[in-house]
VEXZA-874424 format. One record per residue: residue number from 1; x, y, z of N, C-alpha, C in turn. Coordinates in steps of 0.1 Angstrom, whole numbers, plus 5000, padded with zeros to 4 digits. Layout:
VEXZA-874424
[rec NUM; [X; Y; Z]; [X; Y; Z]; [X; Y; Z]];
...
This chain:
VEXZA-874424
[rec 1; [4564; 2217; 5738]; [4571; 2223; 5750]; [4571; 2212; 5761]];
[rec 2; [4582; 2210; 5767]; [4583; 2200; 5778]; [4578; 2207; 5791]];
[rec 3; [4572; 2199; 5799]; [4566; 2204; 5812]; [4577; 2203; 5823]];
[rec 4; [4579; 2214; 5830]; [4589; 2213; 5841]; [4582; 2206; 5853]];
[rec 5; [4591; 2198; 5860]; [4586; 2190; 5871]; [4589; 2197; 5884]];
[rec 6; [4581; 2194; 5894]; [4584; 2199; 5908]; [4584; 2187; 5917]];
[rec 7; [4594; 2187; 5926]; [4595; 2177; 5936]; [4591; 2182; 5949]];
[rec 8; [4583; 2173; 5956]; [4578; 2176; 5969]; [4583; 2165; 5978]];
[rec 9; [4588; 2169; 5990]; [4593; 2159; 5999]; [4584; 2159; 6011]];
[rec 10; [4580; 2147; 6015]; [4571; 2145; 6026]; [4577; 2133; 6035]];
[rec 11; [4574; 2134; 6047]; [4577; 2122; 6055]; [4568; 2111; 6051]];
[rec 12; [4572; 2099; 6055]; [4564; 2087; 6052]; [4550; 2088; 6058]];
[rec 13; [4550; 2093; 6071]; [4537; 2095; 6077]; [4528; 2105; 6070]];
[rec 14; [4534; 2116; 6066]; [4527; 2126; 6058]; [4521; 2121; 6045]];
[rec 15; [4530; 2113; 6038]; [4526; 2107; 6026]; [4514; 2097; 6027]];
[rec 16; [4515; 2089; 6038]; [4505; 2079; 6040]; [4491; 2086; 6044]];
[rec 17; [4492; 2096; 6052]; [4479; 2103; 6056]; [4474; 2110; 6044]];
[rec 18; [4482; 2117; 6037]; [4478; 2125; 6025]; [4472; 2115; 6015]];
[rec 19; [4478; 2104; 6012]; [4474; 2094; 6002]; [4460; 2090; 6006]];
[rec 20; [4457; 2086; 6019]; [4444; 2082; 6023]; [4434; 2093; 6021]];
[rec 21; [4437; 2105; 6025]; [4428; 2116; 6024]; [4424; 2118; 6009]];
[rec 22; [4434; 2118; 6000]; [4432; 2120; 5986]; [4423; 2109; 5980]];
[rec 23; [4425; 2097; 5985]; [4417; 2086; 5981]; [4402; 2088; 5984]];
[rec 24; [4400; 2092; 5997]; [4387; 2094; 6002]; [4380; 2106; 5994]];
[rec 25; [4388; 2116; 5992]; [4383; 2128; 5985]; [4379; 2124; 5970]];
[rec 26; [4388; 2117; 5963]; [4385; 2114; 5949]; [4373; 2104; 5948]];
[rec 27; [4370; 2096; 5958]; [4359; 2087; 5958]; [4346; 2093; 5962]];
[rec 28; [4346; 2105; 5966]; [4333; 2111; 5970]; [4324; 2113; 5958]];
[rec 29; [4311; 2110; 5960]; [4302; 2111; 5949]; [4300; 2126; 5944]];
[rec 30; [4303; 2135; 5954]; [4302; 2149; 5950]; [4316; 2156; 5948]];
[rec 31; [4325; 2147; 5943]; [4339; 2152; 5941]; [4339; 2164; 5932]];
[rec 32; [4331; 2164; 5921]; [4332; 2175; 5911]; [4326; 2188; 5917]];
[rec 33; [4318; 2187; 5928]; [4313; 2199; 5934]; [4323; 2204; 5945]];
[rec 34; [4330; 2194; 5952]; [4340; 2198; 5962]; [4352; 2204; 5955]];
[rec 35; [4356; 2198; 5943]; [4367; 2203; 5936]; [4361; 2207; 5922]];
[rec 36; [4356; 2219; 5921]; [4348; 2223; 5909]; [4357; 2226; 5896]];
[rec 37; [4369; 2230; 5898]; [4377; 2233; 5887]; [4384; 2221; 5881]];
[rec 38; [4382; 2219; 5868]; [4387; 2207; 5861]; [4403; 2206; 5863]];
[rec 39; [4410; 2217; 5862]; [4424; 2217; 5864]; [4428; 2213; 5878]];
[rec 40; [4420; 2217; 5888]; [4423; 2212; 5901]; [4421; 2197; 5903]];
[rec 41; [4410; 2192; 5897]; [4408; 2178; 5897]; [4420; 2170; 5891]];
[rec 42; [4425; 2175; 5880]; [4436; 2169; 5873]; [4448; 2169; 5883]];
[rec 43; [4450; 2180; 5889]; [4462; 2181; 5899]; [4460; 2171; 5911]];
[rec 44; [4448; 2170; 5916]; [4445; 2161; 5927]; [4448; 2147; 5923]];
[rec 45; [4443; 2143; 5911]; [4445; 2129; 5906]; [4460; 2127; 5904]];
[rec 46; [4467; 2137; 5899]; [4481; 2135; 5896]; [4489; 2133; 5909]];
[rec 47; [4486; 2141; 5920]; [4492; 2139; 5933]; [4488; 2125; 5939]];
[rec 48; [4476; 2122; 5938]; [4471; 2109; 5943]; [4479; 2098; 5936]];
[rec 49; [4479; 2098; 5923]; [4486; 2088; 5915]; [4501; 2087; 5919]];
[rec 50; [4507; 2098; 5920]; [4521; 2098; 5923]; [4524; 2092; 5937]];
[rec 51; [4516; 2096; 5947]; [4518; 2090; 5960]; [4515; 2075; 5960]];
[rec 52; [4504; 2071; 5953]; [4500; 2057; 5952]; [4511; 2048; 5946]];
[rec 53; [4518; 2053; 5936]; [4528; 2045; 5929]; [4541; 2044; 5937]];
[rec 54; [4542; 2053; 5947]; [4554; 2053; 5956]; [4552; 2046; 5969]];
[rec 55; [4540; 2042; 5972]; [4537; 2036; 5984]; [4533; 2021; 5983]];
[rec 56; [4540; 2013; 5991]; [4537; 1999; 5992]; [4529; 1996; 6004]];
[rec 57; [4528; 2006; 6013]; [4521; 2005; 6026]; [4506; 2001; 6024]];
[rec 58; [4500; 2006; 6013]; [4486; 2004; 6011]; [4482; 1989; 6009]];
[rec 59; [4492; 1981; 6005]; [4490; 1967; 6003]; [4493; 1958; 6016]];
[rec 60; [4499; 1965; 6026]; [4503; 1957; 6038]; [4490; 1953; 6045]];
[rec 61; [4491; 1941; 6051]; [4480; 1935; 6059]; [4476; 1944; 6071]];
[rec 62; [4486; 1951; 6076]; [4484; 1960; 6088]; [4482; 1975; 6083]];
[rec 63; [4478; 1977; 6071]; [4476; 1991; 6066]; [4469; 2000; 6076]];
[rec 64; [4457; 1995; 6081]; [4449; 2003; 6090]; [4457; 2007; 6102]];
[rec 65; [4464; 1998; 6108]; [4472; 2001; 6120]; [4484; 2011; 6116]];
[rec 66; [4490; 2009; 6105]; [4500; 2019; 6100]; [4495; 2033; 6099]];
[rec 67; [4483; 2034; 6092]; [4476; 2047; 6090]; [4473; 2053; 6104]];
[rec 68; [4467; 2046; 6113]; [4464; 2051; 6126]; [4476; 2056; 6133]];
[rec 69; [4487; 2048; 6133]; [4499; 2053; 6139]; [4505; 2065; 6133]];
[rec 70; [4505; 2066; 6120]; [4510; 2078; 6113]; [4501; 2090; 6116]];
[rec 71; [4488; 2089; 6117]; [4480; 2100; 6121]; [4483; 2104; 6135]];
[rec 72; [4485; 2095; 6144]; [4488; 2099; 6158]; [4502; 2105; 6159]];
[rec 73; [4511; 2101; 6151]; [4524; 2107; 6152]; [4524; 2122; 6146]];
[rec 74; [4516; 2124; 6136]; [4515; 2137; 6130]; [4507; 2147; 6139]];
[rec 75; [4496; 2141; 6145]; [4487; 2150; 6154]; [4484; 2141; 6166]];
[rec 76; [4492; 2141; 6176]; [4490; 2133; 6188]; [4476; 2136; 6194]];
[rec 77; [4469; 2126; 6199]; [4456; 2128; 6206]; [4457; 2140; 6216]];
[rec 78; [4448; 2149; 6215]; [4447; 2160; 6224]; [4454; 2172; 6219]];
[rec 79; [4461; 2171; 6207]; [4468; 2183; 6202]; [4458; 2191; 6195]];
[rec 80; [4461; 2204; 6195]; [4452; 2214; 6188]; [4458; 2219; 6176]];
[rec 81; [4452; 2217; 6164]; [4457; 2223; 6152]; [4446; 2230; 6145]];
């Protein structure tokens, strides 16, 4: 049986911020406790991998600055979410 695919559209800023968060999440020593369901871990890794293969920003020398700017555009300082 072939697996149906789902497409998700994100802005570049959203993708960059989400990619960074997924990276930090997956690198946590307690990742298996934070995400206890094996199927959920597989889904997290798939999303992380998909975003990672579509982003060249992570290799940019100014990646940190790009990430900071993306975060500020998504949630400007002083905004309440």
